[in-house]
PDB file as gemmi writes it, atoms N, CA and C in Angstrom:
CRYST1    1.000    1.000    1.000  90.00  90.00  90.00 P 1                      
ATOM      1  N   MET A   1       0.837  -1.177   0.000  1.00  0.00           N  
ATOM      2  CA  MET A   1       0.000   0.000   0.000  1.00  0.00           C  
ATOM      3  C   MET A   1       0.882   1.241   0.000  1.00  0.00           C  
ATOM      4  N   ILE A   2       0.447   2.224  -0.730  1.00  0.00           N  
ATOM      5  CA  ILE A   2       1.129   3.511  -0.779  1.00  0.00           C  
ATOM      6  C   ILE A   2       0.148   4.567  -0.295  1.00  0.00           C  
ATOM      7  N   GLU A   3       0.586   5.369   0.668  1.00  0.00           N  
ATOM      8  CA  GLU A   3      -0.247   6.444   1.189  1.00  0.00           C  
ATOM      9  C   GLU A   3       0.410   7.771   0.890  1.00  0.00           C  
ATOM     10  N   SER A   4      -0.422   8.762   0.593  1.00  0.00           N  
ATOM     11  CA  SER A   4       0.109  10.074   0.246  1.00  0.00           C  
ATOM     12  C   SER A   4      -0.844  11.164   0.711  1.00  0.00           C  
ATOM     13  N   LEU A   5      -0.270  12.269   1.147  1.00  0.00           N  
ATOM     14  CA  LEU A   5      -1.039  13.493   1.344  1.00  0.00           C  
ATOM     15  C   LEU A   5      -0.743  14.367   0.148  1.00  0.00           C  
ATOM     16  N   ILE A   6      -1.791  14.873  -0.485  1.00  0.00           N  
ATOM     17  CA  ILE A   6      -1.583  15.734  -1.644  1.00  0.00           C  
ATOM     18  C   ILE A   6      -2.341  17.040  -1.464  1.00  0.00           C  
ATOM     19  N   LEU A   7      -1.787  18.078  -2.038  1.00  0.00           N  
ATOM     20  CA  LEU A   7      -2.434  19.382  -2.084  1.00  0.00           C  
ATOM     21  C   LEU A   7      -2.936  19.584  -3.500  1.00  0.00           C  
ATOM     22  N   VAL A   8      -4.237  19.765  -3.616  1.00  0.00           N  
ATOM     23  CA  VAL A   8      -4.863  20.025  -4.906  1.00  0.00           C  
ATOM     24  C   VAL A   8      -5.115  21.527  -4.950  1.00  0.00           C  
ATOM     25  N   GLU A   9      -4.325  22.242  -5.751  1.00  0.00           N  
ATOM     26  CA  GLU A   9      -4.414  23.697  -5.798  1.00  0.00           C  
ATOM     27  C   GLU A   9      -5.393  24.163  -6.864  1.00  0.00           C  
ATOM     28  N   GLY A  10      -6.068  25.252  -6.553  1.00  0.00           N  
ATOM     29  CA  GLY A  10      -7.009  25.863  -7.482  1.00  0.00           C  
ATOM     30  C   GLY A  10      -8.103  26.561  -6.695  1.00  0.00           C  
ATOM     31  N   GLN A  11      -8.940  27.285  -7.391  1.00  0.00           N  
ATOM     32  CA  GLN A  11     -10.033  27.993  -6.737  1.00  0.00           C  
ATOM     33  C   GLN A  11     -11.357  27.352  -7.100  1.00  0.00           C  
ATOM     34  N   ASN A  12     -12.269  27.368  -6.133  1.00  0.00           N  
ATOM     35  CA  ASN A  12     -13.619  26.834  -6.322  1.00  0.00           C  
ATOM     36  C   ASN A  12     -13.616  25.370  -6.746  1.00  0.00           C  
ATOM     37  N   ILE A  13     -12.714  24.584  -6.165  1.00  0.00           N  
ATOM     38  CA  ILE A  13     -12.675  23.150  -6.443  1.00  0.00           C  
ATOM     39  C   ILE A  13     -13.801  22.492  -5.653  1.00  0.00           C  
ATOM     40  N   SER A  14     -14.578  21.662  -6.304  1.00  0.00           N  
ATOM     41  CA  SER A  14     -15.683  20.965  -5.656  1.00  0.00           C  
ATOM     42  C   SER A  14     -15.147  19.795  -4.832  1.00  0.00           C  
ATOM     43  N   THR A  15     -15.282  19.906  -3.500  1.00  0.00           N  
ATOM     44  CA  THR A  15     -14.858  18.790  -2.657  1.00  0.00           C  
ATOM     45  C   THR A  15     -15.750  17.577  -2.900  1.00  0.00           C  
ATOM     46  N   ASP A  16     -17.006  17.809  -3.264  1.00  0.00           N  
ATOM     47  CA  ASP A  16     -17.896  16.688  -3.590  1.00  0.00           C  
ATOM     48  C   ASP A  16     -17.382  15.929  -4.806  1.00  0.00           C  
ATOM     49  N   ALA A  17     -16.882  16.648  -5.798  1.00  0.00           N  
ATOM     50  CA  ALA A  17     -16.329  15.994  -6.990  1.00  0.00           C  
ATOM     51  C   ALA A  17     -15.107  15.162  -6.620  1.00  0.00           C  
ATOM     52  N   LEU A  18     -14.266  15.678  -5.721  1.00  0.00           N  
ATOM     53  CA  LEU A  18     -13.082  14.932  -5.295  1.00  0.00           C  
ATOM     54  C   LEU A  18     -13.463  13.700  -4.475  1.00  0.00           C  
ATOM     55  N   ARG A  19     -14.476  13.841  -3.605  1.00  0.00           N  
ATOM     56  CA  ARG A  19     -14.913  12.722  -2.764  1.00  0.00           C  
ATOM     57  C   ARG A  19     -15.545  11.597  -3.578  1.00  0.00           C  
ATOM     58  N   SER A  20     -16.296  11.968  -4.602  1.00  0.00           N  
ATOM     59  CA  SER A  20     -17.103  10.978  -5.319  1.00  0.00           C  
ATOM     60  C   SER A  20     -16.393  10.323  -6.501  1.00  0.00           C  
ATOM     61  N   MET A  21     -15.144  10.715  -6.765  1.00  0.00           N  
ATOM     62  CA  MET A  21     -14.414  10.126  -7.890  1.00  0.00           C  
ATOM     63  C   MET A  21     -14.173   8.638  -7.658  1.00  0.00           C  
ATOM     64  N   SER A  22     -14.357   7.841  -8.702  1.00  0.00           N  
ATOM     65  CA  SER A  22     -14.025   6.424  -8.658  1.00  0.00           C  
ATOM     66  C   SER A  22     -12.627   6.266  -9.243  1.00  0.00           C  
ATOM     67  N   LEU A  23     -11.673   5.871  -8.398  1.00  0.00           N  
ATOM     68  CA  LEU A  23     -10.269   5.831  -8.804  1.00  0.00           C  
ATOM     69  C   LEU A  23      -9.702   4.413  -8.824  1.00  0.00           C  
ATOM     70  N   GLY A  24     -10.531   3.430  -9.076  1.00  0.00           N  
ATOM     71  CA  GLY A  24     -10.039   2.054  -9.172  1.00  0.00           C  
ATOM     72  C   GLY A  24      -9.508   1.546  -7.850  1.00  0.00           C  
ATOM     73  N   ASN A  25      -8.260   1.113  -7.812  1.00  0.00           N  
ATOM     74  CA  ASN A  25      -7.634   0.571  -6.603  1.00  0.00           C  
ATOM     75  C   ASN A  25      -7.021   1.658  -5.737  1.00  0.00           C  
ATOM     76  N   THR A  26      -7.637   2.826  -5.756  1.00  0.00           N  
ATOM     77  CA  THR A  26      -7.174   3.968  -4.974  1.00  0.00           C  
ATOM     78  C   THR A  26      -8.367   4.565  -4.237  1.00  0.00           C  
ATOM     79  N   LYS A  27      -8.166   4.935  -2.986  1.00  0.00           N  
ATOM     80  CA  LYS A  27      -9.218   5.568  -2.189  1.00  0.00           C  
ATOM     81  C   LYS A  27      -8.733   6.936  -1.745  1.00  0.00           C  
ATOM     82  N   GLN A  28      -9.654   7.899  -1.718  1.00  0.00           N  
ATOM     83  CA  GLN A  28      -9.295   9.243  -1.323  1.00  0.00           C  
ATOM     84  C   GLN A  28     -10.219   9.743  -0.219  1.00  0.00           C  
ATOM     85  N   LEU A  29      -9.673  10.612   0.633  1.00  0.00           N  
ATOM     86  CA  LEU A  29     -10.413  11.212   1.725  1.00  0.00           C  
ATOM     87  C   LEU A  29     -10.052  12.689   1.768  1.00  0.00           C  
ATOM     88  N   VAL A  30     -11.063  13.555   1.718  1.00  0.00           N  
ATOM     89  CA  VAL A  30     -10.815  14.994   1.807  1.00  0.00           C  
ATOM     90  C   VAL A  30     -10.496  15.314   3.260  1.00  0.00           C  
ATOM     91  N   ILE A  31      -9.302  15.882   3.490  1.00  0.00           N  
ATOM     92  CA  ILE A  31      -8.860  16.243   4.834  1.00  0.00           C  
ATOM     93  C   ILE A  31      -9.315  17.654   5.188  1.00  0.00           C  
ATOM     94  N   GLY A  32      -9.157  18.594   4.272  1.00  0.00           N  
ATOM     95  CA  GLY A  32      -9.546  19.967   4.553  1.00  0.00           C  
ATOM     96  C   GLY A  32      -9.311  20.888   3.383  1.00  0.00           C  
ATOM     97  N   ILE A  33      -9.771  22.109   3.555  1.00  0.00           N  
ATOM     98  CA  ILE A  33      -9.628  23.146   2.537  1.00  0.00           C  
ATOM     99  C   ILE A  33      -8.648  24.175   3.066  1.00  0.00           C  
ATOM    100  N   THR A  34      -7.681  24.567   2.226  1.00  0.00           N  
ATOM    101  CA  THR A  34      -6.694  25.555   2.656  1.00  0.00           C  
ATOM    102  C   THR A  34      -7.292  26.952   2.566  1.00  0.00           C  
ATOM    103  N   PRO A  35      -7.042  27.788   3.558  1.00  0.00           N  
ATOM    104  CA  PRO A  35      -7.575  29.153   3.502  1.00  0.00           C  
ATOM    105  C   PRO A  35      -6.774  30.002   2.541  1.00  0.00           C  
ATOM    106  N   PRO A  36      -7.289  30.960   1.880  1.00  0.00           N  
ATOM    107  CA  PRO A  36      -8.728  31.223   1.727  1.00  0.00           C  
ATOM    108  C   PRO A  36      -9.293  30.469   0.528  1.00  0.00           C  
ATOM    109  N   ALA A  37      -9.600  29.225   0.709  1.00  0.00           N  
ATOM    110  CA  ALA A  37     -10.190  28.350  -0.322  1.00  0.00           C  
ATOM    111  C   ALA A  37      -9.331  28.293  -1.580  1.00  0.00           C  
ATOM    112  N   ARG A  38      -8.021  28.139  -1.387  1.00  0.00           N  
ATOM    113  CA  ARG A  38      -7.097  28.067  -2.534  1.00  0.00           C  
ATOM    114  C   ARG A  38      -6.779  26.648  -2.934  1.00  0.00           C  
ATOM    115  N   GLY A  39      -7.244  25.690  -2.170  1.00  0.00           N  
ATOM    116  CA  GLY A  39      -6.950  24.310  -2.501  1.00  0.00           C  
ATOM    117  C   GLY A  39      -7.559  23.348  -1.506  1.00  0.00           C  
ATOM    118  N   VAL A  40      -7.332  22.068  -1.755  1.00  0.00           N  
ATOM    119  CA  VAL A  40      -7.884  21.001  -0.925  1.00  0.00           C  
ATOM    120  C   VAL A  40      -6.761  20.019  -0.615  1.00  0.00           C  
ATOM    121  N   ILE A  41      -6.713  19.542   0.633  1.00  0.00           N  
ATOM    122  CA  ILE A  41      -5.745  18.522   1.016  1.00  0.00           C  
ATOM    123  C   ILE A  41      -6.467  17.179   1.038  1.00  0.00           C  
ATOM    124  N   LEU A  42      -5.887  16.200   0.341  1.00  0.00           N  
ATOM    125  CA  LEU A  42      -6.456  14.855   0.263  1.00  0.00           C  
ATOM    126  C   LEU A  42      -5.486  13.835   0.835  1.00  0.00           C  
ATOM    127  N   HIS A  43      -6.031  12.827   1.490  1.00  0.00           N  
ATOM    128  CA  HIS A  43      -5.264  11.639   1.859  1.00  0.00           C  
ATOM    129  C   HIS A  43      -5.629  10.588   0.826  1.00  0.00           C  
ATOM    130  N   VAL A  44      -4.634  10.024   0.155  1.00  0.00           N  
ATOM    131  CA  VAL A  44      -4.863   9.055  -0.918  1.00  0.00           C  
ATOM    132  C   VAL A  44      -4.115   7.769  -0.575  1.00  0.00           C  
ATOM    133  N   THR A  45      -4.803   6.635  -0.688  1.00  0.00           N  
ATOM    134  CA  THR A  45      -4.201   5.322  -0.479  1.00  0.00           C  
ATOM    135  C   THR A  45      -4.378   4.506  -1.747  1.00  0.00           C  
ATOM    136  N   ALA A  46      -3.295   3.897  -2.217  1.00  0.00           N  
ATOM    137  CA  ALA A  46      -3.341   3.108  -3.450  1.00  0.00           C  
ATOM    138  C   ALA A  46      -2.641   1.769  -3.228  1.00  0.00           C  
ATOM    139  N   THR A  47      -3.005   0.785  -4.043  1.00  0.00           N  
ATOM    140  CA  THR A  47      -2.382  -0.534  -3.920  1.00  0.00           C  
ATOM    141  C   THR A  47      -1.017  -0.595  -4.592  1.00  0.00           C  
ATOM    142  N   SER A  48      -0.717   0.364  -5.474  1.00  0.00           N  
ATOM    143  CA  SER A  48       0.601   0.403  -6.125  1.00  0.00           C  
ATOM    144  C   SER A  48       0.903   1.824  -6.577  1.00  0.00           C  
ATOM    145  N   SER A  49       2.163   2.066  -6.901  1.00  0.00           N  
ATOM    146  CA  SER A  49       2.557   3.405  -7.357  1.00  0.00           C  
ATOM    147  C   SER A  49       1.900   3.759  -8.684  1.00  0.00           C  
ATOM    148  N   SER A  50       1.651   2.775  -9.532  1.00  0.00           N  
ATOM    149  CA  SER A  50       0.999   3.078 -10.814  1.00  0.00           C  
ATOM    150  C   SER A  50      -0.444   3.524 -10.600  1.00  0.00           C  
ATOM    151  N   TYR A  51      -1.152   2.901  -9.642  1.00  0.00           N  
ATOM    152  CA  TYR A  51      -2.514   3.339  -9.338  1.00  0.00           C  
ATOM    153  C   TYR A  51      -2.510   4.739  -8.737  1.00  0.00           C  
ATOM    154  N   LEU A  52      -1.527   5.029  -7.897  1.00  0.00           N  
ATOM    155  CA  LEU A  52      -1.425   6.370  -7.324  1.00  0.00           C  
ATOM    156  C   LEU A  52      -1.184   7.393  -8.427  1.00  0.00           C  
ATOM    157  N   GLY A  53      -0.280   7.102  -9.337  1.00  0.00           N  
ATOM    158  CA  GLY A  53      -0.009   8.010 -10.453  1.00  0.00           C  
ATOM    159  C   GLY A  53      -1.239   8.257 -11.300  1.00  0.00           C  
ATOM    160  N   ASN A  54      -1.986   7.198 -11.595  1.00  0.00           N  
ATOM    161  CA  ASN A  54      -3.219   7.347 -12.373  1.00  0.00           C  
ATOM    162  C   ASN A  54      -4.246   8.190 -11.626  1.00  0.00           C  
ATOM    163  N   ALA A  55      -4.344   7.989 -10.304  1.00  0.00           N  
ATOM    164  CA  ALA A  55      -5.283   8.774  -9.502  1.00  0.00           C  
ATOM    165  C   ALA A  55      -4.920  10.254  -9.527  1.00  0.00           C  
ATOM    166  N   LEU A  56      -3.628  10.561  -9.410  1.00  0.00           N  
ATOM    167  CA  LEU A  56      -3.204  11.964  -9.446  1.00  0.00           C  
ATOM    168  C   LEU A  56      -3.532  12.600 -10.789  1.00  0.00           C  
ATOM    169  N   LEU A  57      -3.378  11.844 -11.865  1.00  0.00           N  
ATOM    170  CA  LEU A  57      -3.741  12.363 -13.186  1.00  0.00           C  
ATOM    171  C   LEU A  57      -5.236  12.638 -13.278  1.00  0.00           C  
ATOM    172  N   GLU A  58      -6.056  11.727 -12.757  1.00  0.00           N  
ATOM    173  CA  GLU A  58      -7.507  11.924 -12.790  1.00  0.00           C  
ATOM    174  C   GLU A  58      -7.925  13.105 -11.920  1.00  0.00           C  
ATOM    175  N   ILE A  59      -7.320  13.230 -10.747  1.00  0.00           N  
ATOM    176  CA  ILE A  59      -7.630  14.352  -9.855  1.00  0.00           C  
ATOM    177  C   ILE A  59      -7.278  15.672 -10.529  1.00  0.00           C  
ATOM    178  N   SER A  60      -6.199  15.694 -11.291  1.00  0.00           N  
ATOM    179  CA  SER A  60      -5.780  16.935 -11.960  1.00  0.00           C  
ATOM    180  C   SER A  60      -6.771  17.387 -13.026  1.00  0.00           C  
ATOM    181  N   GLN A  61      -7.686  16.501 -13.441  1.00  0.00           N  
ATOM    182  CA  GLN A  61      -8.669  16.841 -14.468  1.00  0.00           C  
ATOM    183  C   GLN A  61      -9.957  17.447 -13.898  1.00  0.00           C  
ATOM    184  N   VAL A  62     -10.092  17.502 -12.568  1.00  0.00           N  
ATOM    185  CA  VAL A  62     -11.288  18.077 -11.943  1.00  0.00           C  
ATOM    186  C   VAL A  62     -11.331  19.574 -12.235  1.00  0.00           C  
ATOM    187  N   ALA A  63     -12.522  20.071 -12.497  1.00  0.00           N  
ATOM    188  CA  ALA A  63     -12.698  21.494 -12.810  1.00  0.00           C  
ATOM    189  C   ALA A  63     -12.126  22.373 -11.698  1.00  0.00           C  
ATOM    190  N   GLY A  64     -11.353  23.372 -12.084  1.00  0.00           N  
ATOM    191  CA  GLY A  64     -10.773  24.324 -11.145  1.00  0.00           C  
ATOM    192  C   GLY A  64      -9.391  23.952 -10.648  1.00  0.00           C  
ATOM    193  N   VAL A  65      -8.952  22.728 -10.885  1.00  0.00           N  
ATOM    194  CA  VAL A  65      -7.636  22.285 -10.399  1.00  0.00           C  
ATOM    195  C   VAL A  65      -6.538  22.874 -11.275  1.00  0.00           C  
ATOM    196  N   LYS A  66      -5.595  23.540 -10.630  1.00  0.00           N  
ATOM    197  CA  LYS A  66      -4.459  24.144 -11.331  1.00  0.00           C  
ATOM    198  C   LYS A  66      -3.176  23.344 -11.147  1.00  0.00           C  
ATOM    199  N   ASN A  67      -3.051  22.657  -9.996  1.00  0.00           N  
ATOM    200  CA  ASN A  67      -1.819  21.948  -9.689  1.00  0.00           C  
ATOM    201  C   ASN A  67      -2.104  20.859  -8.656  1.00  0.00           C  
ATOM    202  N   VAL A  68      -1.373  19.758  -8.723  1.00  0.00           N  
ATOM    203  CA  VAL A  68      -1.467  18.682  -7.736  1.00  0.00           C  
ATOM    204  C   VAL A  68      -0.061  18.434  -7.205  1.00  0.00           C  
ATOM    205  N   LEU A  69       0.122  18.646  -5.899  1.00  0.00           N  
ATOM    206  CA  LEU A  69       1.441  18.509  -5.276  1.00  0.00           C  
ATOM    207  C   LEU A  69       1.433  17.400  -4.232  1.00  0.00           C  
ATOM    208  N   THR A  70       2.451  16.560  -4.239  1.00  0.00           N  
ATOM    209  CA  THR A  70       2.607  15.537  -3.213  1.00  0.00           C  
ATOM    210  C   THR A  70       3.281  16.170  -2.002  1.00  0.00           C  
ATOM    211  N   LEU A  71       2.622  16.077  -0.836  1.00  0.00           N  
ATOM    212  CA  LEU A  71       3.189  16.620   0.395  1.00  0.00           C  
ATOM    213  C   LEU A  71       3.972  15.549   1.149  1.00  0.00           C  
ATOM    214  N   THR A  72       3.420  14.349   1.242  1.00  0.00           N  
ATOM    215  CA  THR A  72       4.113  13.217   1.864  1.00  0.00           C  
ATOM    216  C   THR A  72       3.796  11.954   1.078  1.00  0.00           C  
ATOM    217  N   LEU A  73       4.695  10.988   1.173  1.00  0.00           N  
ATOM    218  CA  LEU A  73       4.520   9.712   0.485  1.00  0.00           C  
ATOM    219  C   LEU A  73       5.093   8.623   1.376  1.00  0.00           C  
ATOM    220  N   GLU A  74       4.303   7.584   1.645  1.00  0.00           N  
ATOM    221  CA  GLU A  74       4.771   6.479   2.479  1.00  0.00           C  
ATOM    222  C   GLU A  74       4.424   5.167   1.799  1.00  0.00           C  
ATOM    223  N   ASN A  75       5.422   4.314   1.654  1.00  0.00           N  
ATOM    224  CA  ASN A  75       5.243   3.016   1.016  1.00  0.00           C  
ATOM    225  C   ASN A  75       5.281   1.943   2.097  1.00  0.00           C  
ATOM    226  N   ASN A  76       4.147   1.283   2.334  1.00  0.00           N  
ATOM    227  CA  ASN A  76       4.069   0.244   3.385  1.00  0.00           C  
ATOM    228  C   ASN A  76       4.237  -1.127   2.796  1.00  0.00           C  
TER     229      ASN A  76                                                      
END                                                                             
C-alpha cells in the first residue's frame, strides 16, 4: 500500500467531486480546505505506485484544479 497526502491547488474546487471520484484501486479522503479556499488537502491510499499516479492524473482533471502537489509519500 502507498499512502500520500496531496495538495490540490485551485479555486472553487468541488470537494464533492473529489470525494465521489471512482479511482479504481485507490481511495481518497478529503482532509480539509486551505484558507482562503485556494486548494484542498487529500489523503490518498493506493495498492501500487501506478494506481497512485493514475489517480493523481484523474484528480488533476477536476474542474478548477491548477496543480497537484505531493506533500508526503509512504510506502508500506
